[in-house]
C-alpha positions in Angstrom: -1.0 -76.2 -56.5 1.0 -77.5 -53.6 1.1 -75.2 -50.6 4.9 -75.4 -50.5 4.9 -73.6 -53.9 2.1 -71.2 -52.9 4.3 -68.2 -52.1 6.3 -68.7 -55.3 3.2 -69.0 -57.3 1.7 -65.9 -55.9 4.9 -64.0 -56.4 5.4 -65.4 -60.0 2.4 -66.4 -61.9 0.1 -64.0 -59.9 2.6 -61.3 -59.3 0.6 -58.2 -60.1 0.1 -56.2 -57.0 -2.1 -53.1 -56.7 -3.2 -50.7 -54.1 -6.8 -50.7 -52.9 -7.3 -47.3 -54.5 -6.4 -48.7 -57.9 -8.2 -52.0 -57.7 -11.8 -52.7 -58.6 -13.9 -53.3 -55.5 -14.1 -57.0 -55.7 -16.5 -58.4 -53.1 -16.8 -62.1 -52.2 -20.2 -62.6 -50.7 -21.0 -65.9 -49.0 -24.4 -66.9 -47.7 -23.8 -69.0 -44.5 -26.2 -70.7 -42.2 -24.4 -70.6 -38.9 -23.8 -67.5 -36.9 -20.3 -66.2 -36.2 -20.8 -65.9 -32.4 -17.2 -64.9 -31.7 -14.1 -63.5 -33.5 -11.8 -64.7 -30.7 -9.5 -67.5 -32.0 -9.4 -69.0 -28.6 -13.2 -69.8 -28.8 -13.9 -70.2 -32.5 -15.3 -73.7 -33.4 -17.8 -73.6 -36.2 -16.8 -73.4 -39.9 -17.4 -69.7 -40.4 -15.9 -68.6 -37.1 -12.7 -70.5 -37.9 -12.6 -69.2 -41.5 -13.0 -65.7 -40.2 -10.2 -66.2 -37.6 -7.8 -67.7 -40.2 -8.1 -64.5 -42.3 -7.9 -62.0 -39.4 -5.0 -63.8 -37.7 -1.7 -65.5 -38.6 0.2 -68.4 -37.1 3.9 -69.2 -36.5 3.9 -71.8 -39.3 1.9 -72.5 -42.4 0.6 -75.9 -43.5 2.5 -77.7 -46.2 1.3 -80.9 -47.9 4.8 -82.3 -48.3 6.8 -81.0 -45.2 3.9 -80.8 -42.8 4.5 -77.1 -42.1 6.7 -74.3 -43.5 7.9 -71.0 -42.1 5.3 -68.2 -41.8 5.5 -65.7 -38.9 8.4 -67.8 -37.7 11.2 -67.8 -40.3 13.0 -70.8 -38.7 12.9 -73.1 -35.7 14.9 -75.8 -33.8 13.9 -78.6 -31.4 16.0 -80.1 -28.6 17.1 -83.7 -28.9 14.5 -84.8 -26.3 11.7 -83.1 -28.3 10.7 -80.9 -25.3 12.2 -77.5 -26.1 11.2 -75.7 -29.3 12.9 -72.4 -30.3 11.4 -70.1 -33.0 13.0 -67.2 -34.7 10.4 -64.6 -36.0 10.4 -62.4 -39.0 11.1 -58.8 -38.0 9.0 -56.9 -40.6 5.4 -57.9 -39.7 2.8 -55.6 -38.2 -0.7 -55.9 -36.8 -3.6 -54.2 -38.4 -3.1 -51.1 -36.2 0.5 -50.7 -37.5 2.2 -51.9 -34.3 5.1 -54.4 -34.8 4.5 -58.1 -34.2 7.1 -59.4 -31.7 7.9 -62.3 -29.6 6.1 -60.7 -26.7 2.9 -61.0 -28.6 3.5 -64.7 -29.3 4.2 -65.4 -25.6 1.1 -63.4 -24.5 -1.1 -65.2 -27.1 -0.1 -68.6 -25.8 -0.5 -67.6 -22.2 -3.9 -66.2 -23.0 -4.9 -69.3 -24.9 -3.9 -71.6 -22.0 -5.5 -69.4 -19.3 -8.8 -69.0 -21.1 -8.7 -72.7 -22.0 -11.1 -72.5 -24.9 -11.3 -75.2 -27.6 -8.1 -73.8 -29.2 -6.1 -75.0 -26.2 -6.9 -78.7 -26.7 -3.8 -79.3 -28.8 -1.4 -77.6 -26.3 -1.9 -79.6 -23.1 1.8 -80.2 -22.8 2.4 -76.5 -22.1 1.8 -74.3 -19.1 1.7 -70.5 -18.9 5.2 -70.5 -17.3 6.7 -72.6 -20.1 6.7 -70.0 -22.8 9.5 -67.4 -22.8 11.2 -64.8 -25.0 15.0 -64.3 -24.8 14.7 -61.3 -27.3 12.2 -59.5 -29.4 12.4 -62.1 -32.3 12.8 -65.4 -30.3 10.2 -67.5 -28.6 10.9 -70.7 -26.6 8.3 -73.3 -25.8 9.3 -75.7 -23.0 7.0 -78.7 -23.1 6.5 -80.8 -20.0 6.8 -83.9 -22.2 7.4 -84.5 -25.9 4.5 -83.9 -28.2 4.7 -85.4 -31.7 1.8 -83.2 -32.9 3.0 -79.9 -31.4 4.6 -78.4 -34.5 1.7 -79.4 -36.7 -0.8 -78.0 -34.2 0.8 -74.6 -34.3 -1.0 -73.8 -37.5 -4.1 -73.4 -35.3 -2.3 -71.1 -32.8 -3.2 -67.5 -33.7 -1.2 -64.4 -32.6 -3.0 -61.5 -31.0 -1.9 -58.0 -30.5 -0.8 -57.8 -26.8 -0.8 -54.0 -26.5 -4.3 -53.7 -28.0 -5.7 -56.4 -25.8 -4.2 -55.0 -22.7 -5.7 -51.6 -23.5 -9.1 -53.1 -23.6 -9.4 -55.3 -20.5 -12.7 -55.7 -18.6 -13.4 -57.1 -15.2 -12.7 -60.8 -15.0 -11.2 -63.6 -12.9 -7.6 -63.5 -14.1 -5.9 -61.1 -11.7 -4.1 -58.3 -13.3 -5.2 -59.6 -16.7 -8.9 -59.3 -15.6 -10.8 -61.0 -18.5 -7.7 -61.3 -20.7 -9.5 -59.2 -23.2 -12.2 -61.8 -23.9 -15.0 -59.3 -24.2 -13.0 -57.1 -26.6 -11.5 -59.8 -28.8 -14.9 -61.5 -29.1 -16.2 -58.6 -31.2 -13.1 -56.8 -32.4 -9.9 -57.3 -34.5 -6.6 -57.9 -32.8 -4.8 -59.6 -35.7 -2.2 -59.3 -38.4 -3.7 -61.5 -41.1 -4.5 -60.6 -44.8 -7.9 -59.2 -43.9 -9.0 -56.8 -41.2 -12.4 -56.4 -39.7 -14.8 -53.8 -41.1 -18.1 -54.9 -39.8 -19.2 -57.4 -37.2 -22.9 -57.8 -36.5 -23.4 -61.0 -34.6 -26.0 -63.2 -36.2 -26.2 -61.0 -39.3 -23.0 -60.0 -41.0 -19.2 -60.1 -41.0 -17.3 -58.0 -43.4 -13.5 -58.3 -43.8 -11.4 -55.8 -45.8 -8.0 -56.4 -47.4 -5.1 -55.4 -45.2 -2.9 -53.5 -47.7 0.3 -53.7 -45.6 0.2 -57.5 -45.5 3.6 -58.9 -46.3 3.4 -62.7 -46.2 1.6 -62.9 -49.5 1.7 -60.4 -52.4 -1.7 -59.0 -53.3 -3.0 -59.8 -56.7 -5.3 -57.5 -58.7 -8.0 -60.3 -58.9 -8.0 -61.1 -55.2 -11.1 -60.1 -53.2 -10.8 -56.6 -51.7 -13.5 -57.6 -49.2 -15.3 -60.7 -48.0 -18.8 -60.8 -46.6 -20.3 -63.6 -44.6 -24.1 -62.9 -44.8 -25.6 -65.0 -42.0 -28.9 -66.5 -43.2 -30.2 -69.4 -41.2 -32.9 -70.3 -43.7 -31.4 -72.6 -46.4 -34.2 -71.7 -48.8 -33.3 -68.1 -48.6 -29.6 -68.8 -49.3 -30.6 -70.7 -52.4 -32.8 -67.9 -53.6 -30.1 -65.3 -53.0 -27.5 -67.4 -54.8 -29.7 -67.7 -57.9 -30.5 -64.0 -57.9 -26.8 -63.0 -57.7 -27.2 -61.4 -54.3 -24.4 -63.7 -53.0 -21.6 -65.4 -54.9 -21.2 -68.6 -52.8 -23.7 -70.9 -51.1 -23.4 -72.6 -47.8 -21.9 -76.1 -47.8 -25.1 -77.1 -45.9 -27.4 -76.3 -48.7 -29.4 -79.5 -49.5 -27.7 -81.4 -52.2 -30.9 -81.3 -54.3 -30.9 -77.5 -54.2 -27.2 -77.3 -55.1 -27.7 -79.7 -58.1 -30.7 -77.6 -59.2 -28.7 -74.4 -59.1 -25.7 -75.9 -60.8 -27.8 -77.0 -63.7 -27.5 -73.4 -64.8 -24.2 -73.1 -66.7 -23.4 -69.8 -64.9 -22.7 -71.8 -61.7 -20.1 -74.3 -60.6 -20.8 -77.2 -58.3 -17.6 -78.4 -56.8 -17.1 -81.6 -54.7 -13.9 -81.9 -52.6 -13.0 -85.1 -50.7 -11.9 -83.9 -47.2 -10.0 -85.3 -44.2 -13.2 -84.6 -42.4 -15.2 -87.1 -40.3 -18.9 -87.1 -39.5 -19.9 -88.5 -36.1 -22.8 -88.9 -33.7 -21.0 -87.9 -30.5 -22.3 -89.9 -27.6 -22.2 -88.9 -23.9 -20.7 -92.0 -22.3 -21.2 -90.9 -18.7 -25.0 -91.3 -18.0 -27.3 -94.3 -18.5 -27.9 -96.0 -20.8 -24.9 -94.9 -22.9 -22.5 -95.9 -20.2 -23.1 -99.5 -21.4 -20.9 -100.5 -24.3 -23.6 -102.8 -25.8 -26.1 -99.9 -25.9 -23.5 -97.8 -27.7 -22.9 -100.7 -30.1 -26.6 -100.9 -30.7 -26.7 -97.2 -31.6 -23.8 -97.7 -34.0 -25.5 -100.7 -35.6 -28.7 -98.7 -36.1 -26.9 -95.9 -38.0 -27.8 -96.0 -41.7 -24.9 -94.2 -43.3 -25.8 -95.5 -46.7 -29.2 -93.8 -46.8 -27.6 -90.7 -45.2 -24.9 -90.4 -47.9 -27.3 -91.0 -50.7 -30.2 -88.8 -49.6 -28.8 -86.2 -47.3 -25.1 -85.3 -47.9 -25.0 -86.5 -51.5 -21.4 -87.8 -51.3 -19.0 -89.4 -48.9 -17.7 -92.8 -47.8 -18.5 -94.9 -44.7 -16.1 -94.6 -41.7 -15.4 -97.4 -39.2 -13.0 -95.6 -36.7 -12.4 -92.2 -35.2 -9.7 -91.0 -37.7 -10.1 -90.5 -41.5 -8.4 -93.5 -43.1 -6.1 -91.2 -45.2 -4.5 -90.0 -42.0 -3.6 -93.6 -40.9 -2.4 -95.0 -44.2 -0.7 -98.1 -42.8 -3.4 -99.1 -40.3 -5.2 -102.4 -40.7 -8.9 -101.9 -41.6 -11.3 -101.4 -38.7 -14.4 -103.7 -38.9 -16.8 -101.1 -37.5 -20.6 -101.7 -37.2 -22.6 -102.2 -40.3 -26.2 -101.0 -40.4 -28.2 -103.9 -39.1 -31.3 -103.4 -36.9 -31.5 -107.0 -35.9 -27.9 -106.9 -34.6 -28.7 -103.7 -32.8 -31.5 -105.4 -31.0 -29.1 -108.2 -30.0 -26.7 -105.7 -28.5 -29.5 -104.1 -26.5 -30.6 -107.5 -25.2 -27.0 -108.1 -24.0 -26.8 -104.7 -22.1 -27.4 -104.4 -18.4 -30.6 -102.5 -19.0 -34.1 -104.0 -19.4 -36.3 -103.0 -22.3 -38.5 -101.0 -20.0 -35.5 -99.1 -18.6 -34.3 -98.3 -22.1 -37.7 -97.0 -23.2 -38.1 -94.9 -20.1 -35.0 -92.8 -20.7 -35.4 -90.4 -23.6 -32.2 -89.9 -25.6 -31.8 -86.3 -26.8 -30.3 -86.0 -30.3 -28.9 -82.5 -30.8 -28.7 -81.0 -34.3 -27.5 -77.5 -35.2 -30.5 -75.2 -35.5 -31.1 -74.1 -39.1 -29.0 -76.9 -40.7 -31.3 -79.1 -42.9 -28.5 -81.7 -43.2 -27.9 -81.9 -39.5 -31.6 -82.1 -38.7 -32.3 -84.8 -41.3 -29.4 -86.9 -40.0 -30.8 -86.5 -36.5 -34.3 -87.5 -37.7 -33.0 -90.5 -39.5 -31.1 -91.5 -36.3 -34.1 -91.0 -34.0 -36.3 -93.0 -36.3 -34.0 -96.0 -36.4 -33.3 -95.9 -32.7 -37.1 -96.1 -32.0 -37.2 -99.1 -34.2 -34.8 -101.0 -31.9 -36.5 -100.0 -28.7 -34.7 -96.7 -27.7 -36.7 -93.6 -27.0 -35.0 -90.8 -29.1 -36.1 -87.3 -29.6 -34.5 -84.6 -31.9 -33.7 -81.1 -30.6 -32.6 -78.2 -32.8 -30.1 -76.3 -30.8 -27.9 -73.2 -31.5 -24.2 -74.2 -32.0 -23.1 -72.0 -29.1 -25.5 -73.7 -26.8 -24.4 -77.2 -27.9 -20.7 -76.4 -27.2 -21.6 -74.9 -23.8 -23.7 -77.9 -22.8 -20.8 -80.3 -23.6 -18.6 -78.9 -20.8 -20.3 -81.0 -18.1 -21.5 -84.7 -18.3 -24.7 -83.7 -16.6 -25.6 -81.2 -19.3 -24.0 -82.8 -22.4 -26.4 -84.1 -25.0 -26.8 -87.8 -25.4 -26.0 -87.6 -29.1 -24.8 -84.7 -31.2 -24.7 -84.6 -35.0 -21.2 -83.3 -35.7 -18.4 -83.2 -38.2 -14.7 -82.4 -37.5 -12.3 -81.2 -40.2 -8.6 -81.7 -40.1 -7.5 -78.3 -39.0 -4.0 -79.7 -38.9 -2.7 -82.9 -40.5 -2.2 -85.2 -37.6 -4.4 -88.0 -36.1 -4.0 -86.4 -32.6 -6.5 -83.7 -33.7 -9.2 -86.4 -33.6 -7.9 -88.6 -30.9 -7.3 -86.0 -28.2 -10.9 -86.3 -27.0 -10.7 -90.0 -26.3 -8.9 -89.6 -23.0 -9.6 -87.6 -19.8 -7.5 -84.6 -20.9 -10.2 -83.9 -23.5 -13.2 -84.1 -21.2 -15.3 -81.0 -20.9 -13.9 -79.0 -23.8 -16.5 -76.7 -25.2 -16.7 -78.6 -28.4 -19.0 -81.6 -29.2 -16.4 -84.4 -28.7 -15.6 -82.7 -25.4 -18.9 -84.1 -24.2 -18.0 -87.7 -24.9 -16.6 -88.5 -21.4 -14.9 -91.7 -22.6 -12.0 -93.4 -20.9 -10.0 -96.5 -21.7 -6.6 -96.6 -20.0 -5.1 -98.7 -22.8 -6.2 -96.1 -25.3 -4.7 -93.3 -23.2 -1.4 -95.2 -22.9 -1.2 -95.7 -26.7 -2.0 -92.0 -27.4 0.7 -91.0 -24.9 3.2 -93.4 -26.5 2.5 -91.9 -29.9 2.8 -88.3 -28.6 6.1 -88.9 -26.9 7.8 -90.7 -29.8 9.8 -89.0 -32.6 9.6 -92.2 -34.7 6.8 -91.9 -37.2 6.4 -95.7 -37.4 5.8 -95.8 -33.6 3.3 -93.0 -33.8 1.3 -94.6 -36.6 1.3 -98.0 -34.9 0.2 -96.6 -31.6 -2.5 -94.4 -33.2 -3.7 -97.4 -35.2 -4.0 -99.7 -32.1 -5.8 -96.9 -30.3 -8.3 -96.4 -33.1 -9.1 -100.2 -33.1 -9.7 -100.2 -29.4 -11.9 -97.1 -29.6 -14.0 -98.6 -32.4 -14.6 -101.7 -30.2 -15.8 -99.5 -27.4 -18.0 -97.5 -29.8 -17.9 -94.2 -27.7 -19.4 -92.4 -30.7 -20.9 -93.4 -34.0 -18.3 -93.1 -36.8 -20.5 -92.2 -39.7 -18.8 -91.2 -42.9 -16.1 -89.1 -44.5 -16.9 -85.7 -45.9 -17.1 -84.7 -49.5 -17.5 -80.9 -49.3 -20.1 -79.8 -51.9 -20.2 -76.1 -52.8 -22.2 -74.2 -55.4 -21.1 -70.8 -56.6 -20.9 -68.4 -59.5 -18.4 -69.2 -62.2 -16.6 -65.9 -61.8 -15.2 -67.1 -58.5 -12.0 -69.2 -58.4 -12.3 -71.0 -55.1 -10.5 -73.3 -52.7 -6.8 -73.2 -53.7 -4.6 -75.7 -52.0 -4.7 -75.6 -48.2 -1.6 -77.8 -47.5 -3.7 -80.7 -46.3 -5.6 -78.8 -43.7 -9.1 -77.5 -43.7 -9.8 -73.7 -43.7 -6.4 -72.8 -45.0 -7.9 -73.2 -48.4 -10.2 -70.4 -47.3 -7.4 -67.9 -46.9 -9.1 -65.4 -49.3 -5.9 -63.6 -50.4 -5.4 -66.7 -52.6 -8.9 -66.6 -54.1 -9.6 -64.8 -57.4 -12.6 -63.0 -58.9 -13.0 -62.4 -62.7 -13.6 -58.7 -62.9 -14.3 -59.1 -66.7 -17.2 -61.4 -66.1 -20.5 -59.9 -67.2 -22.2 -61.9 -64.4 -20.0 -60.3 -61.8 -20.6 -56.8 -63.3 -24.3 -57.4 -63.1 -24.2 -58.9 -59.6 -21.7 -56.4 -58.2 -22.3 -53.2 -60.2 
């Protein structure tokens, strides 16, 4: 189903709406490996944080596979001829979870808060300042960009609206003048949203429970939609597999080893689903310190990366990448040669670097993998093994996701390599390319720790962003991608095929309009209440 037809489909084919009191209590229980360390959309980065945020909060626009975006909180918008001034008219009938109306003041406050706190969510809005957002009336918001931004409208799907009055009532001491901490302590662990689900339980590192928001107006509720969603945080993959088989959870983590997922799915009560995604796997390299400041060392690392073995034995699916952007997002770009797996060639690159063999061996390269993820750890181990074969001293470190993102904010603390994948949270190459220029340095997100700079790349990205001509944008992005690949600032590993195993009574992952996580808006999921398996698992 195309997202452009989603509202009609929900209103037509799935039109039955019920109150919570009349509906069966349909729980969607998901065993996940990574903790939800924050509920604040400004700081959310990992899969389950973002999925939680996308259900608690709404955005001005909704992704659409055909048009790019379509109206959501904003019912319409216009752009000035120079592409710098955007005016949005808001719906007047929406409320936050506490019943207060959602108005333009909340939108302005949310953007000012995002830019001031400058978390990962601010990366896509560098062309704005806190003074360049205004509201002429209660239903109108004006964004005055300092320069045109071709990705601005697309990026707004990631901009979440928070309840201004609720946040202001819960300020703590902080560095932002009258705004104190801008509500960071409160929003980290509490709900300030208007989305289809509201927070019931938040126990960091253990459990997140979301309940249906009955007053939600942007999508009619269906009788078969979940009434609640649980993220049961279970770092041990073996335990998730056991709980899935036993019916204690309905969905297994994407990170479950492919062998485990295939074994579970051999039972006809389960479904194994594989979805090609605009998602790219990388080994993010810190380009600032020795020896990765040398392009030949970085090319050696890329040539020692065995994506074939990785895909066959670790992720179970995917295709090799040769550049920083998934190929589907640059459809007219000439193929990028990339670096094939070749240990002899890797040794040649090392010999051509400015460092001696002794210098290279004396400097341990720290390869960070998210603690608890078997996939990430196995990728890191494969990487370290091959790097040692070519004369580099690599060691694997299992690190909490929150600690990885914090370390990336400074070149002195950023890891040498980080196993990482980045999903297309909006459908524009800029999502991936924004970190390949100084404006992306130090963001608390793995590619923020890359510290790569090529003035030609920056100029090409700026050209694409300031043009309203799609052909110019694509050409500039393509040229930038080719230059980035030559410099090899990170290892471009492979594209993602998301593999998920779950009970057959779940209807999962409806269309997300070409963006990741919008297919995890749970008001669009369905549970078969008539299923005997569901009745047994959820008595």
